[in-house]
C-alpha positions, 0 to 999 in steps of 0.5 A: 213656119216661115222659109227665111233662107233657100241656097240652092246649087247645080239645080236646074238650071241654077248654078249658084244661087242664094235668097233671104226672104223677109216677107210674107208674099214673094213673087217669081217674076219673069219670062216663061222659061226662065227658072220661076218655077224651078225656084218653087220646085226646089223649096217642094223637093227641100220639104219632100225630098222628092219633085212634083215635076218628075219622077227621075232625079237625074232631071233636078242636077243641072246639065254636066254636074254630079250633084245637086244641093238645096239648103232650105233655114226654116223657122218654126214656133221654137226653133230654127234650123237648115234643112239640108238635101243633097241630090246625086246619082247613088241617091239622095242624102239629107240633114235636119240641123246638120245631121245625117238623117238615115230614114225619110221619115224624119226628114220629109215633115219638117217643112209643110208645103202645100204646092198649087200648079194649074195642073191641080185644077186637074185634081177633080176630074183628072186620074184616080192615081192623080188623087191617089199622089196627093193623098199619098203627098200629102199625109205624108207630111204631117204623119211619118207613120203613114209614110213607112205604113205607104212605102212598105206597103208598095214593097210588099204589093210590088212583091206579091203581083212580081209572085202572081206572076210566077205563078201564072208562069209556074214558075213558082209553086209555093202558094204558101208564100203567096199567104205570107204576102198576103197577110204582109199586105194587108197589115200595111194596106189596113193601116194606110187604108184607116190613116187616108179615111180619117184625113177625107173626113178632115179635109171634108170639113175645112174644104166645106167650110171655104166651098160654101164662103166662095159659092155664097153659101149656095153649094155645099161640098161633100168628099167621099173615100172610095175604097175596094175595102168595105169594112163596117166602121172605118174606126176599128183596124181590126175591122179594116184589116178583116175586110181587107182579108176577105176581100183578097180572098173573094178575089184571089182566082181572078188575081191568079188569073190576071197576075196582078193585086185587084184590092187594096188602097192601090186602087182606091179614089176620091169622089166630089159632090156639090148639093149631092151631085157627082162633080166628076161627071156633072158638074160644070168646069167653074164647080170643078176649079172651085171644088179643086181651089177649096180642097188645097185650100183646104190644107193650109188649115187641116195642116194647121190643125195636125201640127199646130204650124201654119205651111208654106203655101207654093203657087206656080203661076195658078193666078193666071188660071183662074177668073177674077172671083177665085183669085179674090178668094185665094189671096183672102184664104191666105192673108195675114196667116201663111207665107205664100211663093208666087210665079207669075209672067206679070203685076197685072191682073194682081196689083189692085187685089193685093193687100199685102206688098209683096216682096219682089225678085225679077227671074231671068236665064237661072238667075236672080237680077233685082229685088223689090221689097 
């Protein structure tokens, strides 16, 4: 998979910018706060329809403008076509090959991207919410059914929490309606849980391969999906559904008291182990960073396995956060197979490590001031 052209209008600090890419390694070079990250963000938003930096879409639209526009001309093994995204105050509009898409799941997944930013080094030691978001964003790219089930689950979860509050405040008395919401929650939630569990199994396989390479076979990486639901097997949907149902029944009195749903995918987490040791609790900062790097890079091979296409890799000023050894392993992992877009303020830490000749764009105050190929 390749990105051949990118056009952005009224996106962040860019008024109107069109770029054509021919290489496999593209560098956006410039001082801080000039718009390098905004370029990477526009590629990410073109793929996912939402930003990794903000939940407020208005921040993506240039000051005093009614809408932002992104067009990404992509090339796959068997097709080449544009993806178009319009961001307005009323919402989003998406087009694939000039045809408007009514469903988000018909658009997301057309362009697969992996973003690695300094905050992703907190994937291991950060909050459970961060790890759940990581799972949802990555699985959603390669599985449109998961995206539908997740959105449906979140919608029912919101309704159920609201109704639990109404029951507690005696503004509602119909317990049968709560049962209906519970059944819907279990239906969607069981499918979300099974898909996540399968994804983590595959992620562990690829991440461990990378981690052993980086640690020179001294460390083995394990990833555990930690769930509030404990089925006898994760391979049988009816068993997962039954376990979810049973768990909710066991906590129903606590839920009525606390007015919130206490079990389900929205409360799950990931744990990482190196040679059996919990990395979050006992791992060194170096081990935590290596684990995060292994997990992010594992997505390259995992997405290739699932879609038969390599994703784009977006590296947002992450090289300066890694030591020489980890920089080298990152560059070795992407060399020759992934089109990579990288932001940096200087080339000093990269010059001697890069074997690919980069395509360099110089960024200044929301404009591309020059290009070196």
